[in-house]
mmCIF file as Biopython writes it, N, C-alpha, C and O atoms, coordinates in Angstrom:
data_model
#
loop_
_atom_site.group_PDB
_atom_site.id
_atom_site.type_symbol
_atom_site.label_atom_id
_atom_site.label_alt_id
_atom_site.label_comp_id
_atom_site.label_asym_id
_atom_site.label_entity_id
_atom_site.label_seq_id
_atom_site.pdbx_PDB_ins_code
_atom_site.Cartn_x
_atom_site.Cartn_y
_atom_site.Cartn_z
_atom_site.occupancy
_atom_site.B_iso_or_equiv
_atom_site.auth_seq_id
_atom_site.auth_asym_id
_atom_site.pdbx_PDB_model_num
ATOM 1   N N  . MET A ? 1  ? 12.619  2.985   11.060  1.0 0.0 1  A 1 
ATOM 2   C CA . MET A ? 1  ? 12.290  3.120   9.662   1.0 0.0 1  A 1 
ATOM 3   C C  . MET A ? 1  ? 10.915  2.525   9.363   1.0 0.0 1  A 1 
ATOM 4   O O  . MET A ? 1  ? 10.082  3.163   8.720   1.0 0.0 1  A 1 
ATOM 5   N N  . LEU A ? 2  ? 10.689  1.315   9.829   1.0 0.0 2  A 1 
ATOM 6   C CA . LEU A ? 2  ? 9.397   0.665   9.610   1.0 0.0 2  A 1 
ATOM 7   C C  . LEU A ? 2  ? 8.283   1.376   10.380  1.0 0.0 2  A 1 
ATOM 8   O O  . LEU A ? 2  ? 7.141   1.434   9.923   1.0 0.0 2  A 1 
ATOM 9   N N  . THR A ? 3  ? 8.623   1.912   11.544  1.0 0.0 3  A 1 
ATOM 10  C CA . THR A ? 3  ? 7.643   2.656   12.337  1.0 0.0 3  A 1 
ATOM 11  C C  . THR A ? 3  ? 7.201   3.914   11.608  1.0 0.0 3  A 1 
ATOM 12  O O  . THR A ? 3  ? 6.027   4.279   11.660  1.0 0.0 3  A 1 
ATOM 13  N N  . ASP A ? 4  ? 8.123   4.579   10.930  1.0 0.0 4  A 1 
ATOM 14  C CA . ASP A ? 4  ? 7.783   5.770   10.149  1.0 0.0 4  A 1 
ATOM 15  C C  . ASP A ? 4  ? 6.811   5.428   9.032   1.0 0.0 4  A 1 
ATOM 16  O O  . ASP A ? 4  ? 5.862   6.170   8.778   1.0 0.0 4  A 1 
ATOM 17  N N  . ILE A ? 5  ? 7.050   4.301   8.362   1.0 0.0 5  A 1 
ATOM 18  C CA . ILE A ? 5  ? 6.170   3.865   7.273   1.0 0.0 5  A 1 
ATOM 19  C C  . ILE A ? 5  ? 4.783   3.552   7.820   1.0 0.0 5  A 1 
ATOM 20  O O  . ILE A ? 5  ? 3.778   3.919   7.211   1.0 0.0 5  A 1 
ATOM 21  N N  . LYS A ? 6  ? 4.721   2.871   8.973   1.0 0.0 6  A 1 
ATOM 22  C CA . LYS A ? 6  ? 3.427   2.557   9.590   1.0 0.0 6  A 1 
ATOM 23  C C  . LYS A ? 6  ? 2.659   3.836   9.907   1.0 0.0 6  A 1 
ATOM 24  O O  . LYS A ? 6  ? 1.452   3.911   9.679   1.0 0.0 6  A 1 
ATOM 25  N N  . ASN A ? 7  ? 3.347   4.827   10.427  1.0 0.0 7  A 1 
ATOM 26  C CA . ASN A ? 7  ? 2.695   6.090   10.774  1.0 0.0 7  A 1 
ATOM 27  C C  . ASN A ? 7  ? 2.192   6.811   9.532   1.0 0.0 7  A 1 
ATOM 28  O O  . ASN A ? 7  ? 1.104   7.386   9.554   1.0 0.0 7  A 1 
ATOM 29  N N  . LYS A ? 8  ? 2.961   6.791   8.457   1.0 0.0 8  A 1 
ATOM 30  C CA . LYS A ? 8  ? 2.545   7.457   7.220   1.0 0.0 8  A 1 
ATOM 31  C C  . LYS A ? 8  ? 1.325   6.766   6.604   1.0 0.0 8  A 1 
ATOM 32  O O  . LYS A ? 8  ? 0.410   7.432   6.120   1.0 0.0 8  A 1 
ATOM 33  N N  . ILE A ? 9  ? 1.316   5.437   6.623   1.0 0.0 9  A 1 
ATOM 34  C CA . ILE A ? 9  ? 0.163   4.694   6.100   1.0 0.0 9  A 1 
ATOM 35  C C  . ILE A ? 9  ? -1.060  4.952   6.977   1.0 0.0 9  A 1 
ATOM 36  O O  . ILE A ? 9  ? -2.170  5.115   6.469   1.0 0.0 9  A 1 
ATOM 37  N N  . ASN A ? 10 ? -0.858  4.987   8.280   1.0 0.0 10 A 1 
ATOM 38  C CA . ASN A ? 10 ? -1.967  5.252   9.192   1.0 0.0 10 A 1 
ATOM 39  C C  . ASN A ? 10 ? -2.543  6.649   8.949   1.0 0.0 10 A 1 
ATOM 40  O O  . ASN A ? 10 ? -3.749  6.848   9.096   1.0 0.0 10 A 1 
ATOM 41  N N  . ALA A ? 11 ? -1.712  7.609   8.585   1.0 0.0 11 A 1 
ATOM 42  C CA . ALA A ? 11 ? -2.175  8.959   8.286   1.0 0.0 11 A 1 
ATOM 43  C C  . ALA A ? 11 ? -2.993  8.992   6.989   1.0 0.0 11 A 1 
ATOM 44  O O  . ALA A ? 11 ? -3.842  9.865   6.810   1.0 0.0 11 A 1 
ATOM 45  N N  . LEU A ? 12 ? -2.734  8.036   6.083   1.0 0.0 12 A 1 
ATOM 46  C CA . LEU A ? 12 ? -3.467  7.961   4.819   1.0 0.0 12 A 1 
ATOM 47  C C  . LEU A ? 12 ? -4.770  7.181   4.925   1.0 0.0 12 A 1 
ATOM 48  O O  . LEU A ? 12 ? -5.501  7.063   3.942   1.0 0.0 12 A 1 
ATOM 49  N N  . LYS A ? 13 ? -5.063  6.656   6.087   1.0 0.0 13 A 1 
ATOM 50  C CA . LYS A ? 13 ? -6.250  5.824   6.293   1.0 0.0 13 A 1 
ATOM 51  C C  . LYS A ? 13 ? -7.510  6.600   5.907   1.0 0.0 13 A 1 
ATOM 52  O O  . LYS A ? 13 ? -7.758  7.698   6.406   1.0 0.0 13 A 1 
ATOM 53  N N  . GLY A ? 14 ? -8.305  6.004   5.004   1.0 0.0 14 A 1 
ATOM 54  C CA . GLY A ? 14 ? -9.535  6.624   4.542   1.0 0.0 14 A 1 
ATOM 55  C C  . GLY A ? 14 ? -9.357  7.565   3.366   1.0 0.0 14 A 1 
ATOM 56  O O  . GLY A ? 14 ? -10.334 8.121   2.864   1.0 0.0 14 A 1 
ATOM 57  N N  . LYS A ? 15 ? -8.121  7.752   2.920   1.0 0.0 15 A 1 
ATOM 58  C CA . LYS A ? 15 ? -7.852  8.657   1.801   1.0 0.0 15 A 1 
ATOM 59  C C  . LYS A ? 15 ? -7.604  7.867   0.524   1.0 0.0 15 A 1 
ATOM 60  O O  . LYS A ? 15 ? -7.144  6.726   0.567   1.0 0.0 15 A 1 
ATOM 61  N N  . LYS A ? 16 ? -7.910  8.481   -0.605  1.0 0.0 16 A 1 
ATOM 62  C CA . LYS A ? 16 ? -7.684  7.853   -1.914  1.0 0.0 16 A 1 
ATOM 63  C C  . LYS A ? 16 ? -6.205  7.962   -2.276  1.0 0.0 16 A 1 
ATOM 64  O O  . LYS A ? 16 ? -5.606  9.034   -2.185  1.0 0.0 16 A 1 
ATOM 65  N N  . ILE A ? 17 ? -5.627  6.834   -2.688  1.0 0.0 17 A 1 
ATOM 66  C CA . ILE A ? 17 ? -4.241  6.815   -3.135  1.0 0.0 17 A 1 
ATOM 67  C C  . ILE A ? 17 ? -4.120  5.937   -4.377  1.0 0.0 17 A 1 
ATOM 68  O O  . ILE A ? 17 ? -5.027  5.178   -4.719  1.0 0.0 17 A 1 
ATOM 69  N N  . LYS A ? 18 ? -2.990  6.061   -5.028  1.0 0.0 18 A 1 
ATOM 70  C CA . LYS A ? 18 ? -2.664  5.209   -6.169  1.0 0.0 18 A 1 
ATOM 71  C C  . LYS A ? 18 ? -1.324  4.558   -5.839  1.0 0.0 18 A 1 
ATOM 72  O O  . LYS A ? 18 ? -0.392  5.228   -5.393  1.0 0.0 18 A 1 
ATOM 73  N N  . ILE A ? 19 ? -1.234  3.243   -6.062  1.0 0.0 19 A 1 
ATOM 74  C CA . ILE A ? 19 ? 0.022   2.552   -5.784  1.0 0.0 19 A 1 
ATOM 75  C C  . ILE A ? 19 ? 0.483   1.781   -7.012  1.0 0.0 19 A 1 
ATOM 76  O O  . ILE A ? 19 ? -0.320  1.318   -7.823  1.0 0.0 19 A 1 
ATOM 77  N N  . LEU A ? 20 ? 1.779   1.660   -7.120  1.0 0.0 20 A 1 
ATOM 78  C CA . LEU A ? 20 ? 2.417   0.885   -8.171  1.0 0.0 20 A 1 
ATOM 79  C C  . LEU A ? 20 ? 3.079   -0.307  -7.496  1.0 0.0 20 A 1 
ATOM 80  O O  . LEU A ? 20 ? 3.928   -0.137  -6.621  1.0 0.0 20 A 1 
ATOM 81  N N  . VAL A ? 21 ? 2.690   -1.517  -7.902  1.0 0.0 21 A 1 
ATOM 82  C CA . VAL A ? 21 ? 3.185   -2.743  -7.284  1.0 0.0 21 A 1 
ATOM 83  C C  . VAL A ? 21 ? 4.043   -3.495  -8.281  1.0 0.0 21 A 1 
ATOM 84  O O  . VAL A ? 21 ? 3.595   -3.818  -9.381  1.0 0.0 21 A 1 
ATOM 85  N N  . ASP A ? 22 ? 5.282   -3.772  -7.893  1.0 0.0 22 A 1 
ATOM 86  C CA . ASP A ? 22 ? 6.194   -4.551  -8.724  1.0 0.0 22 A 1 
ATOM 87  C C  . ASP A ? 22 ? 5.893   -6.028  -8.490  1.0 0.0 22 A 1 
ATOM 88  O O  . ASP A ? 22 ? 6.063   -6.530  -7.379  1.0 0.0 22 A 1 
ATOM 89  N N  . VAL A ? 23 ? 5.441   -6.734  -9.550  1.0 0.0 23 A 1 
ATOM 90  C CA . VAL A ? 23 ? 5.081   -8.144  -9.415  1.0 0.0 23 A 1 
ATOM 91  C C  . VAL A ? 23 ? 6.154   -9.075  -9.988  1.0 0.0 23 A 1 
ATOM 92  O O  . VAL A ? 23 ? 5.938   -10.282 -10.094 1.0 0.0 23 A 1 
ATOM 93  N N  . GLY A ? 24 ? 7.291   -8.523  -10.350 1.0 0.0 24 A 1 
ATOM 94  C CA . GLY A ? 24 ? 8.408   -9.335  -10.811 1.0 0.0 24 A 1 
ATOM 95  C C  . GLY A ? 24 ? 8.490   -9.447  -12.317 1.0 0.0 24 A 1 
ATOM 96  O O  . GLY A ? 24 ? 7.522   -9.176  -13.028 1.0 0.0 24 A 1 
ATOM 97  N N  . ARG A ? 25 ? 9.668   -9.853  -12.803 1.0 0.0 25 A 1 
ATOM 98  C CA . ARG A ? 25 ? 9.918   -10.039 -14.230 1.0 0.0 25 A 1 
ATOM 99  C C  . ARG A ? 25 ? 9.533   -8.813  -15.057 1.0 0.0 25 A 1 
ATOM 100 O O  . ARG A ? 25 ? 8.886   -8.923  -16.098 1.0 0.0 25 A 1 
ATOM 101 N N  . ASN A ? 26 ? 9.945   -7.648  -14.570 1.0 0.0 26 A 1 
ATOM 102 C CA . ASN A ? 26 ? 9.694   -6.367  -15.245 1.0 0.0 26 A 1 
ATOM 103 C C  . ASN A ? 26 ? 8.209   -6.088  -15.471 1.0 0.0 26 A 1 
ATOM 104 O O  . ASN A ? 26 ? 7.837   -5.436  -16.446 1.0 0.0 26 A 1 
ATOM 105 N N  . LYS A ? 27 ? 7.377   -6.575  -14.579 1.0 0.0 27 A 1 
ATOM 106 C CA . LYS A ? 27 ? 5.942   -6.324  -14.658 1.0 0.0 27 A 1 
ATOM 107 C C  . LYS A ? 27 ? 5.494   -5.566  -13.416 1.0 0.0 27 A 1 
ATOM 108 O O  . LYS A ? 27 ? 6.020   -5.765  -12.321 1.0 0.0 27 A 1 
ATOM 109 N N  . SER A ? 28 ? 4.521   -4.700  -13.609 1.0 0.0 28 A 1 
ATOM 110 C CA . SER A ? 28 ? 3.973   -3.970  -12.474 1.0 0.0 28 A 1 
ATOM 111 C C  . SER A ? 28 ? 2.477   -3.775  -12.674 1.0 0.0 28 A 1 
ATOM 112 O O  . SER A ? 28 ? 1.967   -3.816  -13.794 1.0 0.0 28 A 1 
ATOM 113 N N  . GLU A ? 29 ? 1.794   -3.565  -11.565 1.0 0.0 29 A 1 
ATOM 114 C CA . GLU A ? 29 ? 0.354   -3.336  -11.583 1.0 0.0 29 A 1 
ATOM 115 C C  . GLU A ? 29 ? 0.067   -2.051  -10.828 1.0 0.0 29 A 1 
ATOM 116 O O  . GLU A ? 29 ? 0.750   -1.725  -9.857  1.0 0.0 29 A 1 
ATOM 117 N N  . VAL A ? 30 ? -0.948  -1.322  -11.277 1.0 0.0 30 A 1 
ATOM 118 C CA . VAL A ? 30 ? -1.350  -0.079  -10.628 1.0 0.0 30 A 1 
ATOM 119 C C  . VAL A ? 30 ? -2.727  -0.285  -10.012 1.0 0.0 30 A 1 
ATOM 120 O O  . VAL A ? 30 ? -3.648  -0.769  -10.670 1.0 0.0 30 A 1 
ATOM 121 N N  . TYR A ? 31 ? -2.856  0.084   -8.756  1.0 0.0 31 A 1 
ATOM 122 C CA . TYR A ? 31 ? -4.133  0.012   -8.058  1.0 0.0 31 A 1 
ATOM 123 C C  . TYR A ? 31 ? -4.492  1.393   -7.545  1.0 0.0 31 A 1 
ATOM 124 O O  . TYR A ? 31 ? -3.627  2.163   -7.130  1.0 0.0 31 A 1 
ATOM 125 N N  . GLU A ? 32 ? -5.784  1.694   -7.580  1.0 0.0 32 A 1 
ATOM 126 C CA . GLU A ? 32 ? -6.278  2.961   -7.073  1.0 0.0 32 A 1 
ATOM 127 C C  . GLU A ? 32 ? -7.409  2.655   -6.103  1.0 0.0 32 A 1 
ATOM 128 O O  . GLU A ? 32 ? -8.317  1.887   -6.422  1.0 0.0 32 A 1 
ATOM 129 N N  . GLY A ? 33 ? -7.356  3.249   -4.935  1.0 0.0 33 A 1 
ATOM 130 C CA . GLY A ? 33 ? -8.382  3.011   -3.941  1.0 0.0 33 A 1 
ATOM 131 C C  . GLY A ? 33 ? -8.084  3.766   -2.674  1.0 0.0 33 A 1 
ATOM 132 O O  . GLY A ? 33 ? -7.308  4.722   -2.675  1.0 0.0 33 A 1 
ATOM 133 N N  . GLU A ? 34 ? -8.704  3.337   -1.585  1.0 0.0 34 A 1 
ATOM 134 C CA . GLU A ? 34 ? -8.471  4.011   -0.317  1.0 0.0 34 A 1 
ATOM 135 C C  . GLU A ? 34 ? -7.931  3.030   0.714   1.0 0.0 34 A 1 
ATOM 136 O O  . GLU A ? 34 ? -8.260  1.844   0.702   1.0 0.0 34 A 1 
ATOM 137 N N  . VAL A ? 35 ? -7.098  3.551   1.600   1.0 0.0 35 A 1 
ATOM 138 C CA . VAL A ? 35 ? -6.533  2.728   2.660   1.0 0.0 35 A 1 
ATOM 139 C C  . VAL A ? 35 ? -7.664  2.373   3.611   1.0 0.0 35 A 1 
ATOM 140 O O  . VAL A ? 35 ? -8.282  3.246   4.219   1.0 0.0 35 A 1 
ATOM 141 N N  . LEU A ? 36 ? -7.921  1.080   3.728   1.0 0.0 36 A 1 
ATOM 142 C CA . LEU A ? 36 ? -9.067  0.607   4.508   1.0 0.0 36 A 1 
ATOM 143 C C  . LEU A ? 36 ? -8.712  0.473   5.984   1.0 0.0 36 A 1 
ATOM 144 O O  . LEU A ? 36 ? -9.346  1.096   6.835   1.0 0.0 36 A 1 
ATOM 145 N N  . ASN A ? 37 ? -7.707  -0.331  6.288   1.0 0.0 37 A 1 
ATOM 146 C CA . ASN A ? 37 ? -7.286  -0.566  7.672   1.0 0.0 37 A 1 
ATOM 147 C C  . ASN A ? 37 ? -5.783  -0.720  7.755   1.0 0.0 37 A 1 
ATOM 148 O O  . ASN A ? 37 ? -5.119  -1.040  6.770   1.0 0.0 37 A 1 
ATOM 149 N N  . THR A ? 38 ? -5.258  -0.487  8.947   1.0 0.0 38 A 1 
ATOM 150 C CA . THR A ? 38 ? -3.852  -0.754  9.216   1.0 0.0 38 A 1 
ATOM 151 C C  . THR A ? 38 ? -3.790  -1.723  10.385  1.0 0.0 38 A 1 
ATOM 152 O O  . THR A ? 38 ? -4.488  -1.562  11.386  1.0 0.0 38 A 1 
ATOM 153 N N  . TYR A ? 39 ? -2.953  -2.719  10.241  1.0 0.0 39 A 1 
ATOM 154 C CA . TYR A ? 39 ? -2.774  -3.732  11.269  1.0 0.0 39 A 1 
ATOM 155 C C  . TYR A ? 39 ? -1.315  -3.763  11.685  1.0 0.0 39 A 1 
ATOM 156 O O  . TYR A ? 39 ? -0.520  -2.936  11.239  1.0 0.0 39 A 1 
ATOM 157 N N  . LYS A ? 40 ? -0.964  -4.709  12.535  1.0 0.0 40 A 1 
ATOM 158 C CA . LYS A ? 40 ? 0.395   -4.784  13.063  1.0 0.0 40 A 1 
ATOM 159 C C  . LYS A ? 40 ? 1.433   -4.982  11.952  1.0 0.0 40 A 1 
ATOM 160 O O  . LYS A ? 40 ? 2.457   -4.299  11.939  1.0 0.0 40 A 1 
ATOM 161 N N  . ASN A ? 41 ? 1.181   -5.907  11.027  1.0 0.0 41 A 1 
ATOM 162 C CA . ASN A ? 41 ? 2.166   -6.222  9.999   1.0 0.0 41 A 1 
ATOM 163 C C  . ASN A ? 41 ? 1.728   -5.904  8.577   1.0 0.0 41 A 1 
ATOM 164 O O  . ASN A ? 41 ? 2.558   -5.892  7.668   1.0 0.0 41 A 1 
ATOM 165 N N  . ILE A ? 42 ? 0.437   -5.645  8.365   1.0 0.0 42 A 1 
ATOM 166 C CA . ILE A ? 42 ? -0.057  -5.379  7.014   1.0 0.0 42 A 1 
ATOM 167 C C  . ILE A ? 42 ? -1.005  -4.188  7.015   1.0 0.0 42 A 1 
ATOM 168 O O  . ILE A ? 42 ? -1.458  -3.731  8.065   1.0 0.0 42 A 1 
ATOM 169 N N  . TRP A ? 43 ? -1.294  -3.699  5.818   1.0 0.0 43 A 1 
ATOM 170 C CA . TRP A ? 43 ? -2.329  -2.682  5.625   1.0 0.0 43 A 1 
ATOM 171 C C  . TRP A ? 43 ? -3.139  -3.073  4.408   1.0 0.0 43 A 1 
ATOM 172 O O  . TRP A ? 43 ? -2.636  -3.759  3.519   1.0 0.0 43 A 1 
ATOM 173 N N  . THR A ? 44 ? -4.389  -2.644  4.360   1.0 0.0 44 A 1 
ATOM 174 C CA . THR A ? 44 ? -5.284  -3.063  3.286   1.0 0.0 44 A 1 
ATOM 175 C C  . THR A ? 44 ? -5.716  -1.860  2.455   1.0 0.0 44 A 1 
ATOM 176 O O  . THR A ? 44 ? -5.871  -0.746  2.957   1.0 0.0 44 A 1 
ATOM 177 N N  . LEU A ? 45 ? -5.906  -2.131  1.153   1.0 0.0 45 A 1 
ATOM 178 C CA . LEU A ? 45 ? -6.345  -1.127  0.198   1.0 0.0 45 A 1 
ATOM 179 C C  . LEU A ? 45 ? -7.628  -1.611  -0.442  1.0 0.0 45 A 1 
ATOM 180 O O  . LEU A ? 45 ? -7.665  -2.704  -1.006  1.0 0.0 45 A 1 
ATOM 181 N N  . LYS A ? 46 ? -8.686  -0.809  -0.363  1.0 0.0 46 A 1 
ATOM 182 C CA . LYS A ? 46 ? -9.975  -1.175  -0.960  1.0 0.0 46 A 1 
ATOM 183 C C  . LYS A ? 46 ? -10.065 -0.535  -2.340  1.0 0.0 46 A 1 
ATOM 184 O O  . LYS A ? 46 ? -10.119 0.688   -2.468  1.0 0.0 46 A 1 
ATOM 185 N N  . THR A ? 47 ? -10.080 -1.379  -3.370  1.0 0.0 47 A 1 
ATOM 186 C CA . THR A ? 47 ? -10.244 -0.902  -4.740  1.0 0.0 47 A 1 
ATOM 187 C C  . THR A ? 47 ? -11.714 -1.031  -5.113  1.0 0.0 47 A 1 
ATOM 188 O O  . THR A ? 47 ? -12.534 -1.414  -4.278  1.0 0.0 47 A 1 
ATOM 189 N N  . LEU A ? 48 ? -12.049 -0.720  -6.343  1.0 0.0 48 A 1 
ATOM 190 C CA . LEU A ? 48 ? -13.447 -0.835  -6.772  1.0 0.0 48 A 1 
ATOM 191 C C  . LEU A ? 48 ? -13.945 -2.269  -6.756  1.0 0.0 48 A 1 
ATOM 192 O O  . LEU A ? 48 ? -15.123 -2.516  -6.496  1.0 0.0 48 A 1 
ATOM 193 N N  . THR A ? 49 ? -13.047 -3.226  -7.035  1.0 0.0 49 A 1 
ATOM 194 C CA . THR A ? 49 ? -13.478 -4.614  -7.170  1.0 0.0 49 A 1 
ATOM 195 C C  . THR A ? 49 ? -13.160 -5.505  -5.974  1.0 0.0 49 A 1 
ATOM 196 O O  . THR A ? 49 ? -13.907 -6.447  -5.705  1.0 0.0 49 A 1 
ATOM 197 N N  . ASP A ? 50 ? -12.076 -5.238  -5.250  1.0 0.0 50 A 1 
ATOM 198 C CA . ASP A ? 50 ? -11.715 -6.100  -4.137  1.0 0.0 50 A 1 
ATOM 199 C C  . ASP A ? 50 ? -10.838 -5.378  -3.128  1.0 0.0 50 A 1 
ATOM 200 O O  . ASP A ? 50 ? -10.620 -4.171  -3.228  1.0 0.0 50 A 1 
ATOM 201 N N  . VAL A ? 51 ? -10.335 -6.132  -2.153  1.0 0.0 51 A 1 
ATOM 202 C CA . VAL A ? 51 ? -9.462  -5.595  -1.115  1.0 0.0 51 A 1 
ATOM 203 C C  . VAL A ? 51 ? -8.097  -6.263  -1.248  1.0 0.0 51 A 1 
ATOM 204 O O  . VAL A ? 51 ? -7.999  -7.490  -1.272  1.0 0.0 51 A 1 
ATOM 205 N N  . LYS A ? 52 ? -7.054  -5.457  -1.335  1.0 0.0 52 A 1 
ATOM 206 C CA . LYS A ? 52 ? -5.680  -5.958  -1.446  1.0 0.0 52 A 1 
ATOM 207 C C  . LYS A ? 52 ? -4.958  -5.684  -0.135  1.0 0.0 52 A 1 
ATOM 208 O O  . LYS A ? 52 ? -5.245  -4.695  0.540   1.0 0.0 52 A 1 
ATOM 209 N N  . SER A ? 53 ? -4.028  -6.550  0.224   1.0 0.0 53 A 1 
ATOM 210 C CA . SER A ? 53 ? -3.252  -6.323  1.436   1.0 0.0 53 A 1 
ATOM 211 C C  . SER A ? 53 ? -1.770  -6.309  1.092   1.0 0.0 53 A 1 
ATOM 212 O O  . SER A ? 53 ? -1.306  -7.036  0.214   1.0 0.0 53 A 1 
ATOM 213 N N  . PHE A ? 54 ? -1.042  -5.462  1.808   1.0 0.0 54 A 1 
ATOM 214 C CA . PHE A ? 54 ? 0.386   -5.286  1.584   1.0 0.0 54 A 1 
ATOM 215 C C  . PHE A ? 54 ? 1.085   -5.168  2.925   1.0 0.0 54 A 1 
ATOM 216 O O  . PHE A ? 54 ? 0.492   -4.737  3.914   1.0 0.0 54 A 1 
ATOM 217 N N  . GLY A ? 55 ? 2.344   -5.552  2.947   1.0 0.0 55 A 1 
ATOM 218 C CA . GLY A ? 55 ? 3.148   -5.404  4.150   1.0 0.0 55 A 1 
ATOM 219 C C  . GLY A ? 55 ? 3.864   -4.067  4.146   1.0 0.0 55 A 1 
ATOM 220 O O  . GLY A ? 55 ? 4.084   -3.468  3.094   1.0 0.0 55 A 1 
ATOM 221 N N  . TYR A ? 56 ? 4.223   -3.606  5.334   1.0 0.0 56 A 1 
ATOM 222 C CA . TYR A ? 56 ? 4.961   -2.349  5.440   1.0 0.0 56 A 1 
ATOM 223 C C  . TYR A ? 56 ? 6.352   -2.483  4.841   1.0 0.0 56 A 1 
ATOM 224 O O  . TYR A ? 56 ? 6.898   -1.516  4.309   1.0 0.0 56 A 1 
ATOM 225 N N  . ALA A ? 57 ? 6.925   -3.671  4.924   1.0 0.0 57 A 1 
ATOM 226 C CA . ALA A ? 57 ? 8.252   -3.909  4.366   1.0 0.0 57 A 1 
ATOM 227 C C  . ALA A ? 57 ? 8.255   -3.803  2.845   1.0 0.0 57 A 1 
ATOM 228 O O  . ALA A ? 57 ? 9.294   -3.522  2.248   1.0 0.0 57 A 1 
ATOM 229 N N  . ASP A ? 58 ? 7.095   -4.025  2.208   1.0 0.0 58 A 1 
ATOM 230 C CA . ASP A ? 58 ? 6.997   -3.877  0.754   1.0 0.0 58 A 1 
ATOM 231 C C  . ASP A ? 58 ? 7.328   -2.445  0.325   1.0 0.0 58 A 1 
ATOM 232 O O  . ASP A ? 58 ? 7.915   -2.227  -0.734  1.0 0.0 58 A 1 
ATOM 233 N N  . ILE A ? 59 ? 6.948   -1.482  1.152   1.0 0.0 59 A 1 
ATOM 234 C CA . ILE A ? 59 ? 7.259   -0.088  0.852   1.0 0.0 59 A 1 
ATOM 235 C C  . ILE A ? 59 ? 8.741   0.163   1.089   1.0 0.0 59 A 1 
ATOM 236 O O  . ILE A ? 59 ? 9.382   0.894   0.334   1.0 0.0 59 A 1 
ATOM 237 N N  . LEU A ? 60 ? 9.277   -0.438  2.128   1.0 0.0 60 A 1 
ATOM 238 C CA . LEU A ? 60 ? 10.684  -0.259  2.478   1.0 0.0 60 A 1 
ATOM 239 C C  . LEU A ? 60 ? 11.612  -0.760  1.373   1.0 0.0 60 A 1 
ATOM 240 O O  . LEU A ? 60 ? 12.641  -0.141  1.104   1.0 0.0 60 A 1 
ATOM 241 N N  . ILE A ? 61 ? 11.260  -1.874  0.732   1.0 0.0 61 A 1 
ATOM 242 C CA . ILE A ? 61 ? 12.113  -2.440  -0.324  1.0 0.0 61 A 1 
ATOM 243 C C  . ILE A ? 61 ? 11.671  -2.049  -1.722  1.0 0.0 61 A 1 
ATOM 244 O O  . ILE A ? 61 ? 12.132  -2.620  -2.711  1.0 0.0 61 A 1 
ATOM 245 N N  . ASN A ? 62 ? 10.758  -1.055  -1.802  1.0 0.0 62 A 1 
ATOM 246 C CA . ASN A ? 62 ? 10.284  -0.491  -3.067  1.0 0.0 62 A 1 
ATOM 247 C C  . ASN A ? 62 ? 9.532   -1.476  -3.950  1.0 0.0 62 A 1 
ATOM 248 O O  . ASN A ? 62 ? 9.523   -1.318  -5.171  1.0 0.0 62 A 1 
ATOM 249 N N  . THR A ? 63 ? 8.904   -2.482  -3.366  1.0 0.0 63 A 1 
ATOM 250 C CA . THR A ? 63 ? 8.001   -3.348  -4.119  1.0 0.0 63 A 1 
ATOM 251 C C  . THR A ? 63 ? 6.677   -2.632  -4.336  1.0 0.0 63 A 1 
ATOM 252 O O  . THR A ? 63 ? 6.000   -2.844  -5.342  1.0 0.0 63 A 1 
ATOM 253 N N  . VAL A ? 64 ? 6.314   -1.778  -3.378  1.0 0.0 64 A 1 
ATOM 254 C CA . VAL A ? 64 ? 5.099   -0.960  -3.458  1.0 0.0 64 A 1 
ATOM 255 C C  . VAL A ? 64 ? 5.520   0.502   -3.378  1.0 0.0 64 A 1 
ATOM 256 O O  . VAL A ? 64 ? 6.242   0.905   -2.466  1.0 0.0 64 A 1 
ATOM 257 N N  . VAL A ? 65 ? 5.054   1.297   -4.354  1.0 0.0 65 A 1 
ATOM 258 C CA . VAL A ? 65 ? 5.342   2.723   -4.358  1.0 0.0 65 A 1 
ATOM 259 C C  . VAL A ? 65 ? 4.007   3.467   -4.319  1.0 0.0 65 A 1 
ATOM 260 O O  . VAL A ? 65 ? 3.126   3.229   -5.145  1.0 0.0 65 A 1 
ATOM 261 N N  . ILE A ? 66 ? 3.873   4.366   -3.352  1.0 0.0 66 A 1 
ATOM 262 C CA . ILE A ? 66 ? 2.630   5.099   -3.161  1.0 0.0 66 A 1 
ATOM 263 C C  . ILE A ? 66 ? 2.725   6.484   -3.803  1.0 0.0 66 A 1 
ATOM 264 O O  . ILE A ? 66 ? 3.713   7.197   -3.628  1.0 0.0 66 A 1 
ATOM 265 N N  . SER A ? 67 ? 1.672   6.852   -4.552  1.0 0.0 67 A 1 
ATOM 266 C CA . SER A ? 67 ? 1.550   8.213   -5.039  1.0 0.0 67 A 1 
ATOM 267 C C  . SER A ? 67 ? 0.130   8.675   -4.763  1.0 0.0 67 A 1 
ATOM 268 O O  . SER A ? 67 ? -0.829  7.997   -5.131  1.0 0.0 67 A 1 
ATOM 269 N N  . SER A ? 68 ? -0.006  9.801   -4.132  1.0 0.0 68 A 1 
ATOM 270 C CA . SER A ? 68 ? -1.338  10.281  -3.734  1.0 0.0 68 A 1 
ATOM 271 C C  . SER A ? 68 ? -2.080  10.888  -4.888  1.0 0.0 68 A 1 
ATOM 272 O O  . SER A ? 68 ? -3.213  11.340  -4.725  1.0 0.0 68 A 1 
#
């Protein structure tokens, strides 16, 4: 399951995506940018202002939702 997520994120590398991040207490944040790099346990998203990093498990537990 986690391997499938890693492969899908790796396929999105260099492409523009939009993600919805659940930050708790019924709050969420939306980021738009491109997948910068994929590593063993995390992947990075380059937005206009900074670089954010997320774990693959965040997608598995629906903390991060990707929409292209």
